[in-house]
N, C-alpha and C positions, 0 to 999 in steps of 0.2 A: 733548853732544847727548843730549837726553832721549828716553825711549821709554816703553813700557807698564810697565816695571819701575821707573821713576823715582818717587821718593816726592814727594808733593805738599807744597809749602811752604804756610804760612798764606795768603800772597797768592794762590798758585795755586788753593788750595782755595776761597777766596772767589770768585775769578774764574770758576772752573768752575761753581759753583752759581749764581752771578749770571747767567751766560750761558745756563744751561739752565733758568732759571726766569723769572718776570716781574720784571725789574728789581731783583733782589736781595731778593725777598720770601722770605727764608730766615732760619732761626734760628742764633744763634751756636753753639749746641750741635751743630747739623748740620755747621757748618764744622769745629769742633773734632774731631768724630768722624772726619773723613777726613784731617785733617792727618797727614802721615807715612805714609799708605797709598799703595800703588802706583797710578799713574794708571790702569792697565788694569783693576784690580779695581773701582775707583770708577766708571769708565766703563761696565763691564759692568752694574753695578747701575742706573745711570742709563738705559741704553738697553734694559734687559731687560724692560720692561713689555709687557703685552698690551693693545693698544688697546681701549677700550670703544666702544659703539655709540650713544652719546648723539647726539641731533640737536636743534637749537634750533627747535622748532616754535612755532606761535603763530597767533593770529587775524590778525596783521598783521606786516609786516616789522619794525616798531619793537619789537614784543613779542619776536620771534625774536632781534633784535639784542641786546636787554637780557638775554634768557635766556642767550645765549652769553657776554656780559660777566659775568653773575652766575656762570656756571660757571667762567670764568677766575679769578674772585676766590676761589671756594670750593675749587677742585680741589686734590687732593693730587698730581695728575699734571701738574705744570707743564710738563715737557718735551713731553708730548703736546700740550698746548694751544699751546705755542710752535710746534710743527711744523704743527699744523692751520692756524694763522695764516700760517705761511710758505707752505704749499701753497695756501692761499686766494689769496695774492698771485701765486703761480706760475701756477696754473690760474684766473686772475682771471675771475670770473663775477659779474655785478651784477644785483640784483633790479630795478634801474631798466630793464633790458632784458628780463629773464626775466618779471617781473611775476607771480611765482608763489612764495609763501612756502613752500609744501610742497616744491616742487622744490629751492629753495635749502637747505632743511633736509636733504633727502635727500643733496644734494651734500656738505654739511658732514659728514654721517655717512660718506660715501665717503672724504673727505679724512682723517677720523679713523681709519677702519679700516685704511687703507693708509699712514698718515703715516710709519711707521717700518718697514713691511713687515708686511702682514697675516698673521694666523695662519689658515691654511686647514685643511681637514680633515686629521686624523691628525697634527696638530702641525707641518705643513710651513709654512715661511715664504714669504710672497709677496714679490715683488721690485718694483722700480720699473717694470719691464716690465708686470707684472700691474696696477699702479696706472694706467699709461697706457691699458691696454686697458679698464679700468673707466671711466675718464674719457671715452673714445671713445663710450661708450654711456650716458653720464650725461644724464638729461633736461634739467637746467638748462643744461648745456653745449651740448646740441643746440639749445636755444632761443637761447642767447647767440650762437652762431656759425653758425646757420642750417642745421644738418644736417637738421632735420626738414622743411625746405622744399627740400632738395637733390634735384633731379629729373634724370632721365636726359636729357631734351631739352636741358638747358643746365646742366651740373653747376656747383654753387655752390662757389667756391674758398675761401670764408672760413675754414672749419675746417682745410682742408688747409694753407693758408698758415700759420696760427698753430700748427698741429700741429708744423710744422718750425721756424718762426722762434722761437717762445716756449716750447713745451712740451718739446721733445726735443733740439734741436741748435744753434739759433742760425743767423743768416744766414751769418756768416763763422767760419772756424776761427781758431786762435791766430796763424796766419801771415798772416791777412787774406785768405785764399782763400775763395770761395763754397762753401758746403756742399751746395747744391742749385741747380737751375735752375727757371725758370718752367714748363718742360715737366714737371718732376717734380710741381709743384703741380697742374697740370692733370690729370695722370694719377691722382694720389692722390685728387683730388676725385671722380673716377669711382667709386672704391672705396666712398665714403660715400653714394652715391645709394641711395635706397630705405629708409633708416632713418627710423622714425617714433616718436611718443610717443602712447600711448592715453589715454583719459579717466581712468585710474587712475595716470597718471604712470609707466607702465611702457614701456620701449622695446621695439620689435619691428622685424623686417625684413619689409618689404612689397615684395619684389623679384620675385616670380614665379619661373619656372624658366628663362626665356630661350629655351625651346624654341618653334620656330615650326611650328605644325601646324594642320590644319583650315582653312587659308587665312588664318589670322590673320597680321598684319604685326607687325614689331618695334614699331611705334608704337602698337599696340593696348594698351589697359589690361589685356588678358588676360595680358600678359607682365610685369605689375607695373611698379614704378617704378625698377628698377635698370638701370644702364647695362651691358648685355652686349656684349662685343666684336663678336659676330656682327651685332648690330643697328647698330653704328656703326663699320664698317670704316675709314671715313675718319679716325677718331681714332687709328688704329694699334693695335698690341698694347699690353697693359697692362704696360708695362715702366718702371722708374724707375732713376735714378742711373746713366745711361750715361756721364756725364762726371765724376762725383764718387763718393766713397765707397769706392774701391778695388775695385769690382766688375768693372772692365774695360769695354770699349766695348759689350758685350752688355747690361750692366746686370742688373737682376733682375726677373723676371716675378712679379707678385704674384697670379697666378691658379693657382700650382702646387698649392694646396690646394683648387682649385675656384673657380668664379665665384660671386658672391652674397654671402651673409652672412659667409663665411670671409675675405673680402678684407681687412677692416679689421684683423683679427688678423694676417694674413700680412704686410701692409704694415708693421705695428708691429714684427714680428720682424725684418724687413729693415732698418728704421731702426736697430734696436739692434745691427746688424752693421756699420753705416756707420763708415768710418775716415777721419780727416782727412788732410791732406797730410803730416803728421808720422808717419802710420801708427798713430796712437792712436785708441782708440774715441771717436767724436765725442760720443755721448750721455753717456758716463761723464765726459768732460772738462767738458761743459756743465753737467750737474747737480752734479758735484763742485764746480765753481767757485761755483755759486749757493749751495750749502749752506755752503761755506767762508765766503763773504761774509756770510751771515746770522749765523753763529755766531762769526766771528772778526773780519775786517776787509775793506774793499773793495779791489779790484784786487790780488789776490795774484799772485805770480810763478807762471807756469804750471808750473814745476818743482816747486813746493810742492804744488800740486793733484795733479800726477802721482804724487808720492811717496805721498800719502795714498791715492790710487786703487790703487797697486801694493800697498801694505801691507794694504789691505782686500779686494783682488781684486774691486773694484767693477766693473771693466770686463768681467768675465765673469758675476759673480753678480747685480749690480745691487741688492744688499741694502743699503738705506739704513742699517739698524742697524749693519752692519759698517763702513760708511764713517764714520758718526758716532763709533764707538768709536775708530777710528784717528785721526780728527780730534782727539778729546778727549785723545789721548795725545801729540800732536805739539807740539813746541816753539812753532811759529808760532801755535797756538791761544792760548798764554799770553802772547804778545808784548804785547797791549794792556793787560795787567795793570800795566805800568809807569806811573809818574806821567806826566801829560801833558807832552809836549815835542816838539821837532822830529823826533825819531826814533821816536815812539810812534804806532802805528796805532790810532786809535779809531773807533768807530761811533756814529752818532746813534740814540738810542732811538726806536723807533716810538711814535706816540701811544698806541696800545692798550697797549703795554708800559709806557709812562710812567704812564698812568692806573691800570691794573690793578695794576702793581707797587707804586705808591705807596699805594693803598688797602689792599693786603695788608700792606705793610710797616708802615703806621701802625695797622693794626687797625681801620680805619674802613669800615663797610658803607654802601652807598648806601641812601637812603630812598625809599619809594614803590613803587607797583606796577610790574610789568613794562611796558615801553613808556613809562614816565614816571619812571624812576629818577633821583634827584638826589643831589648832595652836600649834606648838611644844614648848610650854612654859606655865608658870602660872598654871592654873587648867586643861590644856589639854582638853578643851571642844570641842565638835564637832561644826563646823561652823554653821551647821543647827540649833543646839540648841542655840548658841549665837545669831544668827539672830532672832530666835523665841522670845528670852527673850527681844530683842530690839523692837519687835513688827512687824516683817516682815518675813514670810516664803514664799519664791518664789514658784510659782505654787499652792499656797493655800491662796489667799487673803481672809479676814474674811467674806466678803459678796459680792454680785454683785456690791455694791457701791465701792469696792476696799478698800484700806487702808485709815484710817484717817490720814491726812497729817499735815504738819507744827507743830503747838504747840502740837498736839496730839501725836507726836513722843516723846515728852518730859514729863516724869513723874519720880518720885523718883525711881521706879523699872527699867524703861528702861535706865535712865541715869546711874544707878549703873552698868547695863549690858554693856553699852558703856565704862565706866571707866574700868571695868574688862577686856574687850577685849584689850584696850590700854595697860593695865598691862601685859596681857598674851603675846601680840605680841612683846613688848619690852623686855620681859624676855625669849624669845625663845632662847635656848642655844643648839639646835641640831646641827647637822653637815651639812655643805653645804648650799643648797638653803632654807632649812627650818629654818635656824637660822637668828636672827637679827644681822646684821653686821654694826655697826655705823661707822666703819673705811671706809666703802664704801660711806658714806653719808656726812661726814664732815672731814676736815683735822685735824689730830692729832698734827700737828705742832702748832696749835692755843694754846695760853696760857692765854689770857685775857678773863675773864668771860663774858664780854660784847660781845666780838667778837664770842665767842662760842654760846651764845644765839642767836646772829644775824645769825650765820651760820645754826643753827638748824631751826629757824623760816623761814629762806629763803628757806631751803631745803623742808620745808612743805608748802611753798607758803602762809604763813600768816604773813610775816615780817612787813607788813604795817597795820596789824589788831590789834596790841597791843598798848595800851596807854603807855606813859612814865612810869607811876607807875607800870603797869603790867609787862613791860619789866624789870624794876628794881627788882621786886619780883623774877623773874626768875634768875636774876644775883645774888641776895642774896642767893637763893637756892644753887647755885654752890659753894658759898663761895669765900673767897679772893684769888686773883691770886698771883703769876703765878700758873697756873694749869698744871699738867702733865697728859695729856690724855693717855699716854702710860702706866700709872700705872693701872694695871688690876682692883684692888679693887675699885679705884676711878671711873674708867670708868664703871664698872659693877653696880655701885650704882648711882652715880650722873649723868653721861652722859645719861645712859639709862633712869634714872628717869626724866631727863629733856625732853627727847623725849616723855615719857608717859604724863607728865604734859601738854605739848603743844597739844598732841592728845586729851586730856581730856578737853581742854580749850574751852570756847565759841567761840573764834576766829576760831577754827578748826571745831566745831560742826555746826556753821552757815556759810553760804556763800552767 
């Protein structure tokens, strides 16, 4: 049983860096540097970054999209961008609904600042609880799920529903029991009435005081747009979780810090105290599972998630940084490093990970201006169009549920799009940094087909993911040796084709 003191093997070191970067866009010397080092020390270095405040602004959402992709390709903080992408899927917000590039850019910065635990004043770290409170007041999210049109006369339940179902706890716990009721959604919707976005994309509370004086009625605009209990006694007291959460039949009153603007923070604090029918913290289990699935594999045993939560104290601190450190020290994180087989749990690479990681790994930069970036080869398609055909457009997830992951990434159409991208990038013949230059990746002094195959698969970090028969098929593709890689025609077909075949292989599509 490994732990934080366990020394990383070469396979584990490669796996760790591949999973915390974009598809293995790492250097061999970076792998060699951590082989033999304790898992905990390496994990500390990986998660110890301070998030930057970049935001992908632009004159259009296409420009913002490409600016984020370009940042992913160039960044030295690959784990940060991986986390921003993860949280973008978790708090799924689409410009096709928001229709405001500036708001989408602001949300991207919020995801970035909080991705691993924000650094607040005086060096204090923020938690996932702080993250959720920031999302509650995010302008793009307010547009996406109708908070800005949530009025006291008829509270809109959209945000309240997704707040519970998607962002914090899920519909059911691990035992299949409901985590909340429809009444809880209705009550929480009341807390979010009165919040608005001004012309500068700043959020504010337009709730009034709720005080009835001078003959004014509760329905008067003079009392603002917030639902005050005194104005709507028929809706009952502002109480939640009377049947779930371990709070008892009295539930919890979310006006204990006063009615009005304070309610959305109070209700968030209550949610983070919620316990499932096993007596475990509901939010910690839900988010811990999601993070595990993103970095390790789908459908983990709940006991494994609980173990990592306990080791990191995530159920009390909610520090994502500490949870990830514990995850990167756990044996189950390294289980997918084994060669594919019936007992190996693999994950399907996201399209953005596949595209960005491949460009980084091959040293190929896209060509063209922002909003029109292309791969300089093959069909010269825009990156945004290629990602769309693979099933993922950044800043435009299909629904508030985010993207369908794992097997849903793989269909006949999306796989053909992935294969076409591999063809395009390995046939890039432009000048300078937009061209594919295999001479920078493998030694042309190699003449043995087997050695060439090994050099290419090693460069793409999948050398131990091919069976003997699969490796032999690649060798047969190259033909008999000795091979002259300095021969332009051979290199232009066979060597480039070998790279394309590996990029199209299951070994590269799964990790």
